[in-house]
N, C-alpha and C positions, 0 to 999 in steps of 0.2 A: 556497518550493521545495518541491516534493513528488515524493518517490520512491515508487514502488510496486514491492515485491519480490515477484514472482509466478512462476508457471509456466504453460505454454500450456494445460495439462489441468485446471486448478483452477477449479471454477465459481464460488466465492466471489471469486476474483481478476477474472473476467470482469465480475462484478456491481458490484464495487468500481470498476472502470476505467470501466464506462458510467456509473455514478453521478457520477464527476468530470467526465467528458465532458458529460453533459446539464446539468451545473452551471456549465460554462464553465471549468472548471480544467484548465491544462495540467501535465503531470507526466512524470517519467521512468520508464518502464516497464522494470524490470530482471528479466530472464527468469534466475532464479536455478538452474534446471535445466542451462542452458547455460554459466552462468558461475560456476565454483566460488568464485573469488575474492570474487565479491559475495555468493555464499550465505554464505561465512564473514563477511563484513562484517554481513550481516542477523542473523546468530546473535550476534554481539558485541553490535548495537545492542540486540538485542530478548530474547536468550535462549532464543528460539524457533526451532525448525526447521521449523514448519508456515508456509504461506502463506495469505493475503497478509499481508504486514508493510508498512506505510506511516510514512514519515518525513516529517512535515509540519512545515515549519519547526523541524526538531529534536525535536519532540514524536512518540514512536513509539505507532502504534496496531496492535494485533495483531487480526488478521481484519478482517471487515466490519463494524466497531463504527459504524454509521451515525450515531448520537446523538453519540458522541464525534467523529466526523469532522465533523458539522454545527457542533458547538460550537467546535471549533479552527477552521475556516474562516469562522466567522459566518454559517451558512447558516441561512435562515429558510424553512420551508415555507407 
């Protein structure tokens, strides 16, 4: 289960979502700009106000940390 907390204007969010799509992963895209309740959930999980924040099977990834995401999802290039 992958949740991506993002905003429509964040370039790193777009990069992260495109990366996941390219690798064939489905994810729930949560627009925290439009949903204050989910923004609160994101801050509670990560301690961060900035986006993107990913919740990958319960592991929190802050920003587009490609190496960490690849490790969690067992992706090799």
